[in-house]
C-alpha positions in Angstrom: 81.9 20.3 142.9 84.5 17.9 144.6 88.1 18.0 144.7 88.4 15.8 141.9 85.8 17.1 139.1 87.6 20.4 140.0 90.4 18.9 139.0 89.0 17.4 135.8 87.4 20.6 134.7 90.7 22.1 134.7 92.3 19.7 132.7 89.7 19.6 129.9 87.4 22.7 128.3 84.7 24.5 130.2 81.9 22.2 128.8 77.8 23.5 127.8 75.4 22.3 129.8 73.6 20.0 127.3 76.6 18.9 125.7 79.5 16.5 127.2 82.8 18.1 125.4 81.6 21.6 124.5 83.9 24.4 125.2 82.1 28.3 125.4 80.6 29.3 122.1 82.4 32.2 120.7 86.3 30.5 121.1 88.4 32.5 118.8 91.8 31.0 117.6 94.4 31.9 119.9 96.8 34.6 118.9 100.1 32.9 119.4 98.9 30.4 116.6 98.3 27.2 119.3 95.9 24.8 118.9 92.8 26.7 119.2 89.7 25.4 121.5 87.2 23.4 119.9 83.4 25.0 119.8 80.7 23.6 121.6 79.1 20.4 121.4 81.6 19.2 118.9 82.3 15.5 120.1 80.6 12.2 119.1 80.6 8.8 118.3 79.5 7.4 114.7 81.7 4.9 114.3 79.6 2.0 115.5 76.7 3.2 113.2 79.2 3.0 110.1 79.9 -0.7 111.6 76.3 -1.6 111.5 75.3 -0.2 108.4 77.8 -2.3 106.9 77.0 -5.8 108.4 73.1 -5.3 108.7 73.4 -5.2 104.6 74.9 -8.4 104.0 72.4 -9.5 106.0 69.2 -7.6 104.4 69.4 -8.8 100.7 65.8 -7.8 100.2 67.4 -4.3 100.4 68.0 -4.4 96.9 64.5 -4.3 96.1 65.2 -1.1 97.0 68.3 -0.7 95.5 68.2 2.3 93.4 66.4 4.3 96.1 69.2 3.2 98.5 72.4 3.7 96.1 70.6 7.3 95.8 71.0 7.6 99.8 74.3 6.9 99.7 76.9 10.4 100.1 80.0 9.9 98.2 83.5 11.9 98.7 86.9 10.9 97.1 89.4 8.8 99.3 92.7 10.6 99.6 93.0 14.4 99.3 96.7 14.6 99.7 99.9 14.0 97.2 101.5 11.3 99.3 101.0 8.1 98.9 101.2 4.6 100.6 102.2 1.5 99.1 99.6 -1.2 98.8 100.6 -4.6 101.4 102.2 -6.9 99.9 100.0 -10.4 99.0 100.8 -13.0 101.5 101.2 -16.6 99.9 97.9 -17.4 99.0 98.1 -14.0 96.9 95.5 -12.2 99.9 95.7 -8.8 100.5 94.4 -7.2 104.0 91.9 -4.5 104.0 91.8 -1.0 105.8 88.9 1.0 106.2 88.8 4.1 107.8 85.4 4.6 110.2 84.9 8.6 110.7 82.3 10.2 113.2 81.3 14.1 111.8 79.9 16.4 114.0 78.1 17.9 111.3 75.2 20.3 112.1 73.7 20.0 108.4 70.8 19.0 108.8 68.1 19.9 111.7 67.4 16.0 113.1 71.6 16.3 113.3 71.4 19.4 115.3 68.4 18.6 117.7 71.0 15.8 118.5 73.9 17.4 118.5 74.4 20.5 119.3 73.7 24.6 119.9 71.8 26.7 117.2 75.3 28.8 116.3 76.9 25.4 115.3 74.3 24.9 112.4 76.7 24.4 108.9 79.9 24.8 110.9 83.0 23.4 109.2 82.7 19.8 110.4 85.7 18.2 112.5 86.6 14.2 112.5 85.8 13.9 116.7 86.1 10.0 116.0 88.6 8.2 114.0 89.2 4.5 113.8 90.6 2.2 111.6 89.2 -1.0 111.3 91.9 -3.7 109.6 90.9 -6.6 108.4 93.5 -9.5 107.9 94.8 -10.6 104.8 92.9 -14.4 105.7 90.1 -12.8 106.9 90.8 -14.5 109.7 91.2 -11.5 112.6 90.1 -8.2 112.8 92.3 -5.0 114.5 90.6 -2.1 115.3 92.5 1.5 116.1 91.1 4.4 118.0 92.7 8.2 118.0 91.9 10.2 120.4 90.2 13.2 118.6 92.6 15.2 120.3 96.3 13.9 119.1 98.5 16.3 117.7 100.0 15.9 114.5 100.9 17.8 111.0 98.0 17.4 108.8 99.3 17.3 104.9 98.2 19.4 102.3 95.5 18.4 101.0 92.9 20.2 98.0 89.1 20.3 98.5 87.9 18.2 95.4 84.5 20.5 95.1 86.1 23.3 94.5 89.6 23.2 94.5 90.5 24.8 97.5 94.2 24.4 98.2 94.5 23.7 102.0 98.6 24.0 103.1 100.4 21.7 105.2 99.8 22.9 108.7 102.7 24.8 110.4 102.9 22.4 113.7 101.2 20.0 114.9 97.3 20.4 115.0 94.4 18.6 116.6 93.5 15.9 114.0 90.2 16.3 114.0 91.0 19.6 112.2 91.7 17.4 109.2 87.9 16.6 108.2 87.7 20.5 107.2 90.2 20.5 105.1 88.5 19.5 102.2 86.4 16.5 103.3 87.0 13.1 104.5 89.8 12.2 102.0 91.7 14.7 103.7 91.3 12.6 107.3 92.6 9.3 105.4 95.5 11.4 103.9 96.4 12.2 107.6 96.0 8.8 108.9 98.4 7.2 106.0 100.9 10.1 106.6 100.9 9.6 110.2 101.1 5.1 110.1 102.4 4.1 107.3 99.3 2.5 106.5 97.8 1.9 102.9 93.9 3.2 103.8 91.6 1.5 101.2 88.4 2.8 101.8 86.5 5.6 104.6 82.9 5.1 105.8 81.5 8.4 107.3 78.6 8.6 109.6 76.5 11.5 111.3 74.3 12.0 114.5 71.0 10.8 113.4 72.3 7.6 112.3 73.6 5.7 115.3 69.9 6.8 116.8 67.4 5.3 114.2 69.8 2.6 113.7 70.5 1.8 117.3 66.6 1.6 117.8 66.1 -0.8 114.6 68.8 -3.3 116.6 66.5 -3.0 119.9 69.4 -2.4 122.0 73.1 -2.7 123.0 73.8 -4.2 125.9 76.6 -2.1 128.4 77.4 -2.2 131.8 78.6 0.1 134.2 80.0 -1.0 137.8 77.8 1.8 139.8 74.8 4.0 139.1 75.9 6.3 136.8 74.7 10.0 135.8 76.8 11.7 133.4 75.7 15.9 134.7 77.1 17.9 137.5 76.3 20.8 138.9 76.9 22.7 136.5 75.4 21.1 134.0 77.8 19.3 132.4 77.5 16.0 131.2 75.8 14.0 128.5 72.9 13.2 130.2 73.5 9.6 130.6 72.1 8.2 133.5 71.7 4.3 134.3 71.8 1.9 137.4 74.4 -0.4 138.2 74.5 -3.4 135.9 74.2 -4.2 132.4 71.3 -2.7 130.6 70.3 -2.8 126.7 70.6 1.1 125.0 69.0 2.2 122.4 68.3 5.6 120.4 69.8 8.6 122.1 70.0 6.7 125.0 73.0 4.9 122.8 73.9 8.1 121.9 74.3 9.6 124.9 76.1 6.5 125.8 78.7 7.0 123.0 79.3 10.9 124.0 79.7 10.0 127.5 82.8 11.4 129.1 82.2 12.9 132.2 80.8 10.0 134.6 83.8 7.1 133.1 87.1 6.5 134.9 88.9 10.0 134.6 86.7 11.9 132.8 88.9 11.6 129.9 88.6 11.2 125.7 90.5 8.0 126.3 87.9 6.6 129.0 85.4 7.3 126.4 87.5 5.6 123.6 87.1 2.5 126.0 83.2 3.2 126.3 83.2 3.0 122.5 85.1 -0.6 122.1 82.7 -1.9 124.7 80.1 -0.7 122.3 81.5 -2.0 119.0 82.0 -5.5 120.5 78.6 -5.5 122.5 76.9 -4.1 118.7 78.8 -6.8 116.8 77.8 -9.8 119.2 74.2 -8.4 119.3 74.4 -8.5 115.0 75.2 -12.1 115.2 72.4 -13.3 117.8 69.5 -10.9 117.6 66.6 -12.3 116.3 64.3 -9.1 115.2 66.8 -8.7 112.2 65.2 -11.6 110.4 61.9 -9.3 110.1 61.8 -8.1 106.4 60.6 -4.8 107.9 63.1 -4.1 110.3 65.7 -4.6 108.1 64.5 -2.1 104.8 64.2 0.7 107.6 68.2 -0.2 108.7 69.1 -0.3 105.1 67.1 3.0 104.6 68.8 4.5 107.9 72.0 3.3 107.4 72.6 4.7 103.7 70.7 7.9 104.6 73.4 8.3 107.5 76.7 7.6 105.0 79.3 9.3 103.1 81.8 7.1 101.5 85.1 7.2 99.2 84.0 6.0 95.6 84.7 2.1 96.2 81.9 1.4 98.5 79.5 4.1 96.5 76.8 0.9 96.1 74.6 -1.2 98.1 76.5 -3.7 96.3 79.9 -2.5 97.2 78.7 -2.4 100.9 77.3 -5.7 101.0 80.3 -7.1 99.5 82.6 -5.1 102.1 80.0 -6.7 104.7 80.4 -10.2 103.8 83.8 -10.3 104.4 84.0 -8.2 108.2 81.0 -11.4 108.6 84.0 -13.9 108.3 85.9 -12.8 111.7 84.3 -14.4 114.5 83.9 -11.8 117.8 87.1 -13.4 119.7 89.2 -12.8 116.9 87.7 -9.1 117.3 90.6 -6.9 119.2 90.0 -2.9 120.1 93.0 -0.5 121.0 93.4 3.0 121.6 96.6 4.2 119.9 99.3 4.7 122.8 99.5 8.3 123.8 101.2 10.4 126.0 99.5 13.7 127.6 101.1 17.4 126.1 98.9 19.7 128.1 95.1 18.8 128.0 96.2 17.5 124.6 98.3 13.8 123.5 100.8 12.6 121.1 101.6 9.0 119.9 104.3 7.2 121.7 107.2 4.8 120.5 104.6 2.4 121.1 102.4 3.9 119.0 104.5 3.4 115.8 104.5 -0.2 116.8 101.5 -0.7 117.0 100.8 0.6 113.6 104.0 -1.9 112.5 101.9 -4.9 113.9 99.0 -3.7 111.3 101.3 -2.5 108.5 102.7 -6.3 108.2 99.4 -7.8 109.4 100.3 -9.4 112.3 96.8 -10.1 114.9 96.4 -8.1 117.8 95.2 -10.8 119.8 98.9 -13.0 119.3 96.9 -16.4 117.9 98.0 -16.2 114.8 99.5 -19.3 113.7 103.4 -19.1 112.2 102.5 -19.2 107.9 104.2 -21.4 106.1 107.1 -20.1 104.3 106.2 -18.8 101.2 107.1 -20.7 97.7 109.4 -18.5 96.0 108.9 -18.5 92.4 111.8 -17.8 90.3 112.1 -14.0 88.6 110.8 -13.3 85.4 114.0 -12.8 84.3 117.1 -14.0 85.7 119.6 -12.0 87.4 122.3 -10.3 85.4 126.2 -10.5 86.0 126.7 -8.7 89.3 129.6 -6.3 87.4 126.2 -5.5 85.3 123.7 -4.7 88.1 123.1 -0.7 88.7 122.5 -0.3 92.2 121.8 2.6 94.1 122.2 2.9 97.6 120.2 5.3 100.0 120.9 6.5 103.9 117.3 5.7 105.8 119.1 5.3 108.8 117.6 8.5 110.3 114.2 8.3 112.9 112.4 10.5 115.5 114.9 9.8 117.8 118.5 9.5 115.6 120.1 11.3 113.7 121.4 9.3 110.6 124.3 7.3 110.9 126.9 9.0 109.2 128.4 7.3 105.8 126.1 4.1 105.7 124.9 4.2 101.8 128.7 4.9 101.2 129.9 1.9 103.3 127.5 -0.7 101.7 128.0 0.6 98.5 131.8 0.4 99.0 131.1 -3.4 100.1 128.6 -4.1 97.1 131.8 -3.1 94.5 134.2 -5.3 96.8 131.7 -8.0 96.1 131.7 -7.3 92.3 129.2 -5.2 91.8 131.1 -2.6 90.3 128.1 -0.4 89.5 126.7 0.8 93.0 126.8 4.1 93.8 125.7 5.6 97.0 122.9 8.3 96.9 124.0 11.8 97.7 121.1 13.7 98.0 120.5 13.1 101.9 119.2 11.3 104.2 116.0 9.0 104.5 114.0 7.8 107.1 113.2 3.5 106.8 112.1 1.7 109.4 113.6 -1.6 108.1 116.3 -2.4 105.2 114.7 -3.0 101.9 116.0 -3.6 98.1 113.2 -1.7 95.8 113.0 -2.7 92.3 110.5 -0.9 89.6 109.7 -3.6 87.2 109.6 -7.7 86.6 112.3 -7.1 84.6 114.7 -6.5 87.8 113.2 -8.4 90.3 116.0 -11.0 89.5 118.4 -7.9 90.3 117.2 -7.0 93.0 116.8 -10.6 94.8 120.8 -10.7 94.2 121.7 -8.0 95.6 119.5 -9.4 98.6 121.3 -12.5 98.9 124.9 -11.0 98.7 124.2 -8.8 101.6 122.1 -11.4 104.1 119.0 -9.1 103.7 116.2 -11.9 103.6 113.8 -12.4 100.6 110.8 -10.9 101.8 112.6 -7.1 102.2 113.0 -7.3 98.4 110.0 -5.4 97.3 108.4 -4.3 93.9 107.8 -0.6 93.5 107.1 2.7 91.2 109.2 4.8 93.7 112.3 3.8 92.5 113.4 3.8 89.0 116.2 0.8 89.4 117.6 -1.4 92.1 117.5 0.4 94.9 119.0 -0.5 98.2 118.0 1.8 101.2 119.9 0.7 104.2 117.4 0.9 106.8 117.3 2.4 111.2 118.2 -1.6 111.4 121.2 -1.3 110.1 123.6 1.4 111.5 126.7 -0.3 111.5 128.7 -3.2 109.9 128.5 -4.0 106.6 127.0 -7.6 106.7 122.7 -7.2 107.4 121.6 -9.5 110.4 117.8 -9.2 110.5 116.8 -8.1 114.5 114.7 -9.8 116.5 111.4 -8.1 116.6 108.7 -8.3 119.5 105.5 -8.8 117.6 102.8 -8.7 121.2 100.6 -5.6 121.0 102.0 -2.9 123.6 100.2 -2.7 127.1 99.7 1.1 126.4 97.5 0.3 123.7 94.9 -1.2 126.0 93.6 -4.2 124.1 89.8 -5.3 124.8 89.1 -8.5 123.1 85.5 -8.7 120.8 84.1 -12.0 122.7 84.3 -10.4 126.3 81.1 -9.5 127.2 82.0 -9.3 131.1 83.4 -5.8 130.5 82.0 -2.9 132.5 82.6 0.7 133.1 84.2 2.2 136.0 82.4 5.2 137.0 83.8 8.3 138.4 82.0 8.8 142.3 81.7 12.2 141.7 79.0 11.4 138.9 77.4 8.6 140.8 73.9 8.7 142.4 
C-alpha cells in the first residue's frame, strides 16, 4: 500500500474484500455510546433508479395496460413518522408552490437478488440504512430544479419516530447519530422527519429504491455515459473497492457496472463519501440527458420492461402510490431543462471520520426554503399584487399582539429583553393590548408576524406595517392562536425593523454541478489506476 492508500484506510472504516464500504462483520456498538461503526456492504446509491422511474413513467403511457399490475408492484409507507411538522411553503404571486421529494437509497438485503448485488450472507434481513439521501426541490414555477445530497455519515439528532406497522416508539436520539440510521427507526418516514427537523424544509413525498432496480433500469436505457480522467480500478491489494474498472475517457455504464460506478469510493479523488457523491451527481445529470435523447426508449417493450422494473424497485408515500400519481409527478419533473438543474452536496466539515453541517449548509437550506434557484438564473420576481385582507384591521388599541423573543441561534444566546422591548414599543404606538411572551426564548432566523385565520390577517398586517416589517413576513399559521410577532435573529437590537441584505448565491462549499455539464470527469486517485 502507498502512503496515500494507508492514510485513506485510516480515515475510513476497514473494507471487506467484495464491498466498497463495508467494515468488518460483527462490529458491536461501542460501549461508550458513540456512533457505531457500520456493518459490511452497507452503502449503495439508488436515487438514480428512483429518478429514472419517475421520468420514464411519463413517457410510458402504454404502461397503463398494466396499470393494476404495476400499482400492485409499488410498496407504500407513511410519509412522516415524527411528531414535528414543518409549514408548507407560501404560494408565489401566481399561486404556485414548490415541490420537495426526498430520494432514499436503502441498503436492505431483503431479497436474493439484492443480496447478490449488495453484500454478504450475514447481512440478509438486517436493519436497513438510508445510505443515500437526496432532496429534490422543484421550483414553484417549474423552471428549475435543485438537488441536495446529504453524506450518509452526517451526524445529527434523529427525532422521535413511531413504527407504523407495530407501534414501536423510537425515542429521539441522545446526542448525535449518523443520518443513515434514521431508516431503521420505523421506515423512510423517519428519514423524512429527520430531514425536516434539520432543514426546516417541508417534504411533500419520498421515493425509496433498492439494489436490483439500479441494475435493471440502467440496462433498460442502454447505459449511462460517465467519464474518468485516467484508467481506474476500484480494487486495492487487500481486495477493497467496488471492482469498477474503466479506461480513461467517457464510457457508457449499465447493469452491474453502473452499480459499481455509483458505489465507488476507493479510486475517486480522496476516497471519501464526498467524492462518491460527486460521481453520483455526474451520473444523475448524464441520466437525465440520456432520457431526453435515448431513442431506444421509444420501444414499447423497453418501456414496459422499465416500468415493471421501476415499480418493483420502489417504496413511496401514499401520495405517490399509483402509476397515475408517479406519471403526474414525472411530468412536472420533466418540465425542467438540464441546464436549470443544479446538483449540490450539503456543506459539511469533518468530525473525526464523520461530518456535520456547517453555516453554509443552513444558507443552502434557506435558499431552498425560499425557492431561490441555486444556479443564480432566477429573474427578479414581479412584485405580488397584495389583495386586501378579508377583514380590515381593528383599531390599534383593540389588536391583541403576543411578542416572542426568537433571537436565539445555534451560535448566539438570545438577546435579552427583546420581547419586552418590542411589546413596549407597540404599546407606545397605541397597541395597548401588546404583551411579551415570558415562556422562554425561541429560534427564528427572520422576524415574522403570524396569524391563525383570515379574520386576523388585517390585524397582522397592521402590526407589521407599524414596525417596518415587510408584507412578505406576514404569514398565516395554525401554530398560533392569535396575532404573534416573533422577533428574529435578524433584529437583535433597536425598535424599528430593518430588513437585512441577504446573500442569495449558492455557497462554493456546496460544490454545485450544472445538469447540462457533459464535460465533467471524475479525478482518479493515482493509487487506483492501471
